[in-house]
C-alpha positions, -999 to +999 in steps of 0.1 A: -762-576-170-788-600-158-797-633-174-828-620-191-809-590-206-782-614-218-808-636-235-822-606-254-788-596-265-780-631-277-812-633-297-805-599-313-769-606-323-768-644-328-773-642-366-747-616-372-722-634-350-728-666-369-724-648-403-690-635-392-679-669-378-688-686-411-668-662-431-638-666-407-639-703-403-653-715-436-678-740-424-711-739-406-705-765-378-673-747-367-691-714-369-720-726-347-695-739-322-675-707-322-706-686-316-717-708-288-683-707-271-681-669-275-716-664-260-708-688-232-677-668-224-696-636-224-723-651-203-698-663-177-682-628-177-715-609-178-710-595-143-678-577-155-696-561-185-695-523-183-723-503-199-697-479-212-688-505-238-711-512-268-726-546-264-718-554-300-681-546-294-680-569-265-697-598-284-677-593-316-644-592-297-652-624-279-662-641-311-632-630-331-609-642-303-626-676-303-624-678-341-587-668-341-580-694-315-597-720-337-577-709-368-545-712-348-555-747-337-561-756-374-528-742-385-509-763-358-530-794-367-523-788-405-486-783-398-485-815-378-503-833-407-478-819-432-449-833-411-466-867-406-495-873-430-503-906-413-510-887-381-539-869-397-574-877-385-601-888-409-617-854-405-585-837-417-583-860-447-620-853-455-614-815-453-584-819-476-604-839-501-631-813-502-605-787-508-589-808-535-556-810-516-531-838-519-542-850-554-575-863-541-605-857-563-625-828-551-663-825-553-676-807-583-683-770-576-718-758-576-707-722-582-674-713-598-677-678-586-682-688-550-652-711-551-630-684-566-641-660-538-634-686-511-599-692-526-593-655-530-603-649-494-579-676-483-551-654-498-560-625-475-543-625-441-566-636-412-567-602-395-575-583-427-601-610-437-618-605-403-619-567-406-633-570-442-661-592-430-670-570-400-668-538-421-684-547-454-708-575-443-718-563-409-714-526-415-692-519-385-673-486-387-636-480-382-639-469-346-659-500-336-635-522-355-606-506-337-623-512-303-632-548-311-597-557-322-578-535-298-559-516-325-559-480-338-583-466-364-553-461-387-543-497-384-579-507-392-578-485-424-545-499-435-555-535-429-587-530-448-569-514-477-543-542-477-570-569-475-590-553-504-559-551-526-549-587-519-585-599-525-588-580-558-555-594-570-565-629-561-599-626-578-582-613-610-560-645-608-592-666-607-592-671-569-558-688-569-531-675-547-504-690-569-496-719-545-518-745-565 
């Protein structure tokens, strides 16, 4: 894939990739960074792209891998913070305050429904949350999801069913996962 073709692909998919990244990572700045990193990785590897693969599959797979890496980094950072709260950076404290963690006053919600949905989505395991976003928001089919994540179609179906069940249960509970 030459540079011009890659630019066209980037323009065509950038919005959709960003939407997925926001859903996975929960904030716009991290989503923008993730899309940029994913596209840079794809650009660097464009010579190895094979036309037998759908471009969308290649891009989504790169993006989901970048997002999952970021979520893992956050988990490690949050675990470190839980062990030694004084080691937390100001950004971690700010994020915790926005979430209402640690007894800090949280900012007043602008939409209760949105907050409940965000909390409910937090209860859904990462892989299922990713598949839910790609399937229901971006309209990707089971086969494409299987190719993007490198899993079987049956695994996609079971992860989606599990994710939907957990999401419904969490929404019925008001978006709380019971850990509050």
